[in-house]
N, C-alpha and C positions, 0 to 999 in steps of 0.2 A: 686666241692668243693669250688671254688672261689665264685660262686654265694651264696652258703650257708654262707660262711664267711662274704661276703658283706651284706647278708640279716640279719644276727644275730644282729648286732648293731641296725638296723632298728626295729626289733622286740622288742628289749629291750627298745628302745626309745618310741615305741608305748605303751608298758606296763607301762612305767614310766609316759607317758602322760595321759593314762587312769586313773592310780592311782592318779595322781595330780588333774585331773578333778573331780574324785570322791570325793577326800578330799575337794576340793573347794566347790563343791555342798553341802557336808555335813556341812561344816563350815557355809555356807550361810543359810542353813535350821535351824541350831541351833541358829544362830544370829537372824533369823526371829522369832523363838519361843521366844527368850529372849526379843526382842523388843516388841512383841505383849503383853507379860505378864506385861511389865513395863508400858504399855500405856493403860491399861484398865481404863475407866473413873470411877471416884469415884461414889459410889452409895449412895442413901438415903433410909433407911428402910421404911420411911413413903410413899415412892412412889411405893411400891410393894404390891402385894396382897398375895403372898405366897413365901416361901423359899424352894428351892429344894437342898438337900444335896446329892452329889454323893458319892458312896461308895468307900471303899478301904479295904485292907486286915484286916480280923479278925484272930488273932493268934490261933494256935492249942489248946491252953488252954482256948479259949473263950474271952480273953482280946482284946482290940482294939490295932491295930498298932498305932504308934505315928502319922503317917500321917492321919489316920482316926480320931483320937481324936482331932487333931488340926483343922480338917475340922468342926467337931462338936462344938468345942469351938468357932470357928468363927461364926457358925450359932447361937449359944447361945448368943453371943455378939449382933448380929443383932436382935434376937428375944426379948431380954430384952429391947432393945431400942424401939421396935415397935412389940408387939405380933401379930403373924399371923400364919396361918397353915404352918407346916413344913412337907415336903415330904422327907422321908429317903429312899434311893434307893440302891438296890443291892441284888442279889441272893446269894446262897451258892456256893462258889467256892471250888476247890480242896484243901483239908486239912483244910477247915474251918468247925468247929463243928456246926455252926448255920449260918443263912443268915446274910449278912452284914446289911440289913435293920433292922432285929430284934435286933441285937447287938447295933445298933445306937439308936433305940427306947429306949432300956433299959437305955442307957447312958443319953438320954434326960430326961427320967422319974426320974432318980437319981438326976438330976439337976433342978428339980422342974418345968419342962414343963408339963402342963396338958395333959393327954392321949388324950383328945378330940382335941387337936391341932396337933396331930401327925398322919400323913398318911403313911401307910406302903406299899412300893413298893418293893416286894421281888422276882420278876420274871425276872429281867433284868441282862444281862451279859456284856453289853457295854453301852457307853454313849448315843448312839442313842436310844437304848431300854429304858434306864433310863428315858429319856425325854418324849418319846412317852407314856410310861406307867404312868408317873407322870401327863401328860396332861389328860389322861382318869380319873385319880383319882380326879383331881382338877375341871374338867368340863370345858365346852366351855367358860364360862364367865370369867375365870381367864386367863389373858394375861400377865400382868406385874409381872414377877417373878424374884427373886434374886437367881442366881445360886451360890452355895458355893462348892468349890473344891480347890485343891492345885493350887498355883499360875501358875505353868507351864502349867496346864491343862485347866485353866479358859478360855482363848480366844477361843479355839476350842469348848469347851462346850457351850459357849455363841453363837458361830456361828451355832452349831447344834440346839440349842434352838430356834434361829431365824428361821432356816429351818423348825422346827416343828410347828411354828406358834405363839411362844411366843414373847413378847417384853422384852428381858432379860436385867437385870443388873447383876453385878458380884461382889463377895467378895471372895478374894483369901486367902488361908492359906499358911504358909511357909512349907518348907521341910528341912530335915537335910542336911547340906551342902555337905556331902560325897555322897548323892544320886543325886546331881545335874547333873553330866555327864550322868548317866544312864537314868534318867527321861527325860532329854532334848533330848537325842539321840532318845529315843523311841517316844517322842512326835513329833519330826521332821518327823519320819517315818509315824506316825499317820496322820499328815497333808498331806503327799504325798498320802496316801490311801484315805483320804477325797477328795482331788482334783480329783483323778482318778475315784472315785465313782460319784462325782458331774458331771464329764464330761461323764459319761456313759461307761467308759472303764472297770471299775470293778463293779460287782453287789453289792447292799447294803446287 
């Protein structure tokens, strides 16, 4: 009994220490994501050959989520300054009535982008697939691309684009403030997964 009593505080200390270490790591990862998104270099539309817009949720009624609309609005801003092909990316997810790519195309058409300038990539379910499929659509000669996605997601998307063989620039769109904790927590975990895949510990 004396050993158990002496051991109990040690176990509690170990648990507290593990929890504190986990919290410290999580805070560090979120800080990393935040710093990365704040330090993306400014881009110039005239320096790129194509725009790649990464998908987000389409609502059950077929309308765009705010996050997806803001991504497209950022792409439109760039396109109007320097017209170039736009690749819209995203397959049909759970509870989505259409593919994200088709909903994005329709929005761009409604905003006077010619259909000839829109390339539909509707087979991908993650960022890596988005970029690889976009590369096939654009062809080998297109290297300098502008990645458009939400601010928190942009640095990792640009890193994956570089891994794919692009020379990426980036343009980020905002998110609603109350989604900040959830999105940054998930993005921190996504970076961990990326590093583990890059190191060969997890499969792609």
